[in-house]
VOPAGU-2260 file (C-alpha; in pm, 1 decimal, decimal comma):
REM VOPAGU-2260
SITE   aa  ch    i         X         Y         Z
SITE  MET   A    0    4013,9   16490,0   14789,7
SITE  THR   A    1    3833,1   16229,8   14604,1
SITE  MET   A    2    3846,2   16219,7   14205,3
SITE  ALA   A    3    3473,8   16264,4   14197,3
SITE  PHE   A    4    3500,0   16556,6   14414,1
SITE  ALA   A    5    3787,7   16713,2   14217,2
SITE  SER   A    6    3611,8   16662,2   13884,6
SITE  SER   A    7    3295,9   16816,6   14023,1
SITE  LEU   A    8    3494,3   17126,7   14109,0
SITE  GLN   A    9    3650,2   17120,8   13753,6
SITE  GLY   A   10    3310,1   17130,8   13608,8
SITE  ALA   A   11    3177,3   17408,7   13827,7
SITE  ASP   A   12    3496,5   17582,5   13732,3
SITE  ALA   A   13    3430,9   17555,2   13377,5
SITE  ARG   A   14    3074,2   17651,8   13399,4
SITE  ALA   A   15    3172,1   17975,5   13605,2
SITE  LEU   A   16    3436,4   18072,8   13325,4
SITE  ALA   A   17    3186,8   18005,4   13037,0
SITE  ARG   A   18    2918,8   18202,1   13239,3
SITE  SER   A   19    3125,9   18503,3   13247,8
SITE  LEU   A   20    3153,0   18497,6   12877,8
SITE  LEU   A   21    2812,4   18454,3   12779,5
SITE  PRO   A   22    2497,3   18688,9   12760,7
SITE  GLY   A   23    2210,7   18616,2   13002,6
SITE  SER   A   24    1989,8   18488,8   12711,4
SITE  VAL   A   25    2212,5   18184,1   12687,6
SITE  ALA   A   26    2138,2   17869,1   12915,9
SITE  LEU   A   27    2454,8   17685,1   13029,4
SITE  SER   A   28    2496,2   17349,0   13202,1
SITE  SER   A   29    2788,7   17116,0   13274,5
SITE  THR   A   30    2851,2   16743,7   13331,2
SITE  ASP   A   31    3145,4   16524,3   13403,9
SITE  PRO   A   32    3237,6   16318,5   13108,1
SITE  ARG   A   33    3399,2   16052,4   13340,1
SITE  ALA   A   34    3099,7   16004,7   13558,6
SITE  PRO   A   35    2794,5   15795,6   13471,2
SITE  GLN   A   36    2535,6   16015,6   13294,1
SITE  PRO   A   37    2174,3   15946,9   13157,1
SITE  ALA   A   38    2225,1   15747,8   12822,8
SITE  ALA   A   39    2167,4   15953,3   12512,6
SITE  LEU   A   40    1828,3   15895,1   12323,4
SITE  PRO   A   41    1838,3   15615,6   12089,9
SITE  GLU   A   42    1802,2   15845,0   11777,6
SITE  GLU   A   43    2091,9   16040,8   11902,8
SITE  ARG   A   44    2316,6   15746,9   11931,3
SITE  ALA   A   45    2212,3   15587,6   11594,0
SITE  ALA   A   46    2523,2   15727,6   11433,8
SITE  LEU   A   47    2773,0   15592,4   11703,2
SITE  THR   A   48    2723,0   15222,3   11660,0
SITE  ARG   A   49    3096,6   15164,1   11638,4
SITE  ALA   A   50    3201,5   15429,5   11905,9
SITE  ARG   A   51    3436,3   15316,8   12188,5
SITE  PRO   A   52    3306,1   15327,8   12537,9
SITE  ALA   A   53    3499,5   15639,9   12622,5
SITE  ARG   A   54    3345,5   15823,4   12324,6
SITE  LEU   A   55    3001,3   15716,6   12419,7
SITE  ARG   A   56    3055,4   15864,4   12769,2
SITE  GLU   A   57    3164,5   16190,4   12631,7
SITE  PHE   A   58    2851,1   16186,1   12389,7
SITE  ASP   A   59    2626,1   16091,6   12686,9
SITE  ALA   A   60    2756,4   16373,1   12891,8
SITE  GLY   A   61    2719,4   16635,7   12620,7
SITE  ARG   A   62    2357,0   16547,8   12552,1
SITE  ALA   A   63    2278,8   16544,6   12916,9
SITE  ALA   A   64    2434,0   16888,5   12954,4
SITE  ALA   A   65    2226,1   17012,4   12650,6
SITE  ARG   A   66    1920,7   16879,7   12784,9
SITE  ALA   A   67    1987,5   17045,6   13124,9
SITE  ALA   A   68    2040,6   17376,6   12940,5
SITE  MET   A   69    1722,4   17336,2   12754,6
SITE  ALA   A   70    1522,9   17274,2   13100,7
SITE  THR   A   71    1675,5   17614,2   13207,5
SITE  LEU   A   72    1516,2   17782,2   12924,4
SITE  GLY   A   73    1186,7   17596,4   13021,4
SITE  LEU   A   74    1169,5   17363,4   12733,7
SITE  PRO   A   75    1098,0   17008,3   12745,1
SITE  PRO   A   76    1389,6   16750,4   12674,4
SITE  ALA   A   77    1447,0   16698,7   12285,3
SITE  PRO   A   78    1700,3   16505,8   12092,4
SITE  VAL   A   79    1999,7   16683,3   11979,9
SITE  LEU   A   80    2093,9   16458,2   11663,4
SITE  HIS   A   81    2421,1   16389,5   11514,5
SITE  GLY   A   82    2474,7   16534,2   11166,0
SITE  ALA   A   83    2651,9   16353,6   10882,9
SITE  ASP   A   84    2912,4   16618,0   10930,6
SITE  ARG   A   85    2931,0   16523,7   11307,4
SITE  ALA   A   86    2800,7   16858,4   11420,8
SITE  PRO   A   87    2498,4   16871,1   11653,0
SITE  VAL   A   88    2168,3   16918,0   11495,6
SITE  TRP   A   89    1969,3   17148,0   11741,8
SITE  PRO   A   90    1580,4   17118,9   11758,6
SITE  GLU   A   91    1405,2   17380,9   11553,6
SITE  GLY   A   92    1422,8   17740,7   11690,1
SITE  LEU   A   93    1729,5   17656,1   11901,3
SITE  THR   A   94    2101,8   17713,0   11847,1
SITE  GLY   A   95    2381,8   17565,2   12074,1
SITE  THR   A   96    2712,9   17429,4   12132,4
SITE  ILE   A   97    2872,9   17136,1   12324,4
SITE  THR   A   98    3241,6   17115,4   12421,8
SITE  HIS   A   99    3438,7   16897,9   12656,8
SITE  CYS   A  100    3794,2   16834,0   12795,8
SITE  ALA   A  101    3908,8   16525,7   12997,1
SITE  THR   A  102    3723,0   16638,0   13315,4
SITE  ALA   A  103    3432,4   16868,0   13218,4
SITE  CYS   A  104    3170,6   16908,5   12946,6
SITE  LEU   A  105    2983,4   17220,9   12878,3
SITE  ALA   A  106    2665,7   17284,5   12687,9
SITE  ALA   A  107    2509,1   17635,2   12600,6
SITE  VAL   A  108    2169,4   17677,0   12436,4
SITE  ALA   A  109    1981,7   17985,9   12324,8
SITE  ARG   A  110    1662,1   18055,6   12126,5
SITE  GLN   A  111    1739,9   18162,3   11766,5
SITE  ARG   A  112    1537,0   18470,5   11797,1
SITE  ASP   A  113    1795,8   18601,1   12045,2
SITE  ILE   A  114    2113,5   18433,1   11923,2
SITE  ARG   A  115    2192,2   18351,9   11568,1
SITE  ALA   A  116    2490,1   18120,1   11646,9
SITE  LEU   A  117    2697,1   18044,7   11931,9
SITE  ALA   A  118    3020,8   17840,2   12018,9
SITE  LEU   A  119    3229,6   17747,4   12323,3
SITE  ASP   A  120    3544,8   17569,7   12344,9
SITE  LEU   A  121    3699,3   17415,6   12647,1
SITE  GLU   A  122    4068,5   17321,3   12668,0
SITE  GLU   A  123    4308,3   17229,9   12951,8
SITE  ASP   A  124    4531,1   17516,6   13014,0
SITE  SER   A  125    4856,4   17339,9   12910,1
SITE  PRO   A  126    5118,1   17456,8   12643,4
SITE  LEU   A  127    5025,8   17365,3   12275,7
SITE  PRO   A  128    5293,3   17100,3   12170,5
SITE  GLU   A  129    5572,3   17278,7   11972,7
SITE  GLU   A  130    5531,8   17071,0   11681,9
SITE  LEU   A  131    5164,5   17178,0   11629,8
SITE  ILE   A  132    5232,6   17555,5   11656,7
SITE  GLY   A  133    5321,1   17563,7   11263,0
SITE  THR   A  134    4986,1   17402,5   11194,6
SITE  VAL   A  135    4766,4   17602,0   11425,5
SITE  CYS   A  136    4929,9   17957,8   11374,7
SITE  THR   A  137    4945,8   18188,7   11076,6
SITE  PRO   A  138    5284,9   18324,3   10982,7
SITE  GLU   A  139    5177,0   18654,5   11164,5
SITE  GLU   A  140    5076,4   18463,1   11465,7
SITE  HIS   A  141    5392,3   18276,8   11463,1
SITE  ASP   A  142    5595,3   18603,2   11432,7
SITE  HIS   A  143    5429,4   18723,2   11745,3
SITE  LEU   A  144    5507,7   18391,3   11937,8
SITE  ALA   A  145    5865,1   18419,8   11825,0
SITE  ALA   A  146    5899,5   18759,6   11983,9
SITE  LEU   A  147    5805,1   18594,1   12336,5
SITE  PRO   A  148    6040,0   18408,1   12560,6
SITE  ARG   A  149    6040,6   18042,0   12459,8
SITE  SER   A  150    5897,3   17924,7   12797,6
SITE  GLU   A  151    5570,5   18149,3   12709,3
SITE  ARG   A  152    5500,5   18052,0   12352,4
SITE  GLY   A  153    5323,6   17729,2   12403,7
SITE  ALA   A  154    5073,5   17895,1   12651,9
SITE  LEU   A  155    4973,8   18161,7   12404,1
SITE  ALA   A  156    4958,6   17916,5   12124,5
SITE  LYS   A  157    4700,8   17713,5   12309,4
SITE  ARG   A  158    4504,0   18030,4   12357,4
SITE  ILE   A  159    4500,0   18095,3   11985,9
SITE  PHE   A  160    4405,5   17729,8   11924,0
SITE  CYS   A  161    4102,6   17769,4   12177,3
SITE  ALA   A  162    3998,0   18110,8   12010,5
SITE  LYS   A  163    4022,1   17946,0   11655,0
SITE  GLU   A  164    3810,4   17634,7   11755,0
SITE  ALA   A  165    3543,0   17862,1   11917,0
SITE  SER   A  166    3534,1   18091,3   11590,4
SITE  TYR   A  167    3536,7   17802,7   11365,2
SITE  LYS   A  168    3240,2   17654,6   11557,4
SITE  ALA   A  169    3042,8   17964,9   11549,3
SITE  GLN   A  170    3045,6   18033,1   11188,0
SITE  TYR   A  171    3000,8   17658,9   11090,2
SITE  PRO   A  172    2615,9   17662,1   11099,8
SITE  LEU   A  173    2615,3   17956,2   10855,6
SITE  SER   A  174    2898,6   17847,9   10612,0
SITE  ARG   A  175    2883,8   17462,1   10626,1
SITE  THR   A  176    3226,7   17485,5   10517,8
SITE  LEU   A  177    3525,4   17297,6   10668,4
SITE  PHE   A  178    3881,3   17481,1   10656,1
SITE  ASP   A  179    4217,2   17468,8   10830,6
SITE  PHE   A  180    4359,8   17686,9   11104,1
SITE  GLN   A  181    4522,0   17906,1   10841,2
SITE  THR   A  182    4195,3   18056,3   10735,8
SITE  LEU   A  183    4138,0   18270,2   11077,2
SITE  GLN   A  184    4380,7   18489,5   11244,3
SITE  ILE   A  185    4347,3   18569,0   11599,5
SITE  GLY   A  186    4416,6   18893,5   11772,0
SITE  PHE   A  187    4388,7   18958,7   12137,4
SITE  ASP   A  188    4259,4   19294,2   12294,5
SITE  ASP   A  189    4473,2   19388,4   12598,9
SITE  ALA   A  190    4281,8   19690,8   12684,7
SITE  PRO   A  191    4162,0   19721,3   13053,4
SITE  GLY   A  192    3807,7   19741,1   12965,9
SITE  ALA   A  193    3807,3   19431,6   12759,7
SITE  PRO   A  194    3964,1   19141,6   12949,6
SITE  GLY   A  195    4002,1   18835,0   12729,6
SITE  ALA   A  196    3846,5   18999,2   12411,2
SITE  PHE   A  197    3984,2   18859,4   12084,7
SITE  THR   A  198    3891,5   18884,2   11718,0
SITE  ALA   A  199    3911,2   18614,7   11442,8
SITE  ARG   A  200    3980,6   18761,9   11107,0
SITE  PHE   A  201    3896,9   18555,3   10793,8
SITE  LEU   A  202    4213,9   18568,5   10572,8
SITE  ARG   A  203    4013,5   18443,1   10266,3
SITE  ALA   A  204    3640,4   18430,5   10189,5
SITE  VAL   A  205    3427,4   18151,3   10330,6
SITE  PRO   A  206    3080,9   18245,0   10219,6
SITE  PRO   A  207    2869,0   18397,7   10355,6
SITE  PHE   A  208    3181,7   18549,1   10519,6
SITE  ASP   A  209    3386,5   18780,9   10307,6
SITE  ALA   A  210    3765,3   18798,5   10349,0
SITE  GLU   A  211    3869,2   19032,5   10626,1
SITE  THR   A  212    3539,8   18965,9   10810,8
SITE  VAL   A  213    3590,4   18968,8   11177,6
SITE  LEU   A  214    3426,8   18771,3   11458,6
SITE  ARG   A  215    3442,3   18883,5   11817,5
SITE  GLY   A  216    3491,8   18660,8   12103,1
SITE  ARG   A  217    3600,0   18636,3   12461,2
SITE  LEU   A  218    3838,5   18400,5   12638,7
SITE  ALA   A  219    3884,8   18314,0   13006,7
SITE  THR   A  220    4131,5   18112,8   13196,9
SITE  GLY   A  221    4127,2   17974,5   13557,7
SITE  ASN   A  222    4209,2   17649,9   13763,5
SITE  GLY   A  223    4377,4   17480,4   13485,7
SITE  LEU   A  224    4117,8   17551,5   13215,0
SITE  ILE   A  225    4064,2   17765,4   12914,1
SITE  VAL   A  226    3719,2   17870,3   12780,1
SITE  ALA   A  227    3660,9   18081,2   12467,7
SITE  ALA   A  228    3320,0   18191,3   12352,7
SITE  VAL   A  229    3184,9   18347,6   12012,9
SITE  VAL   A  230    2831,8   18473,8   11993,1
SITE  LEU   A  231    2652,6   18588,8   11698,0
SITE  PRO   A  232    2345,9   18800,4   11777,3
SITE  ALA   A  233    2011,6   18731,8   11599,8
SITE  CYS   A  234    2032,1   19063,3   11435,6
SITE  SER   A  235    2368,4   19002,3   11259,4
SITE  GLN   A  236    2363,1   18993,9   10882,2
SITE  PRO   A  237    2636,2   18961,6   10638,5
SITE  PRO   A  238    2910,0   19071,0   10677,6
SITE  PHE   A  239    2827,8   19038,2   11050,8
SITE  ALA   A  240    3094,6   19170,8   11291,2
SITE  LEU   A  241    3283,4   19322,2   11017,4
SITE  ASP   A  242    3558,5   19575,4   11078,3
SITE  ARG   A  243    3713,9   19738,9   10785,1
SITE  PRO   A  244    4053,5   19920,4   10822,2
């Protein structure tokens, strides 16, 4: 199997995993960050004058995927600018998300009249290095990991990491606040009717999200990949998907 064919399969796998997590109103596309892509628009690249070639390839792949997703919605190509905080600036009336790993890039786009905010995170399904577990996991999450056989801890920690990344990216357009991994606590729902469902609970207030606010997401794995998705519907208002005990 050639590298190009293998990477094409990886992108298809990533897209299929993400598609299973997203509502039909969200358009989705994938690209290969290692393969040549149409160059991003000049105004998109303006903030990347010192970027290395590998970073430019990833950036171009993400913008190409974003424009393909826009086309799925019947929209003309439009620039997705790079904000001062490095977050994508979506065209008016749209919301979206871009994520990539070494072999695949995903972009999802929706109209804000349907979706208030959404996020994907794509990771390789490999164990989280043990030295990072203390940084990523809260004390309660760490206690849960400690109850598992040592050989299983890294895999679950990587899923916690992926879920936190998606949750952080989903809330960021509303809060515009940077915070660390200890702000969110992940819980997985093992019920048969909710495969891959998880919650991300705010352990402190991050306006407009109160402490104890819960964001709901889903996670899927397959063929060496992990994808997590969090979607906030257009009708959601503070306190959003809040569950109170």
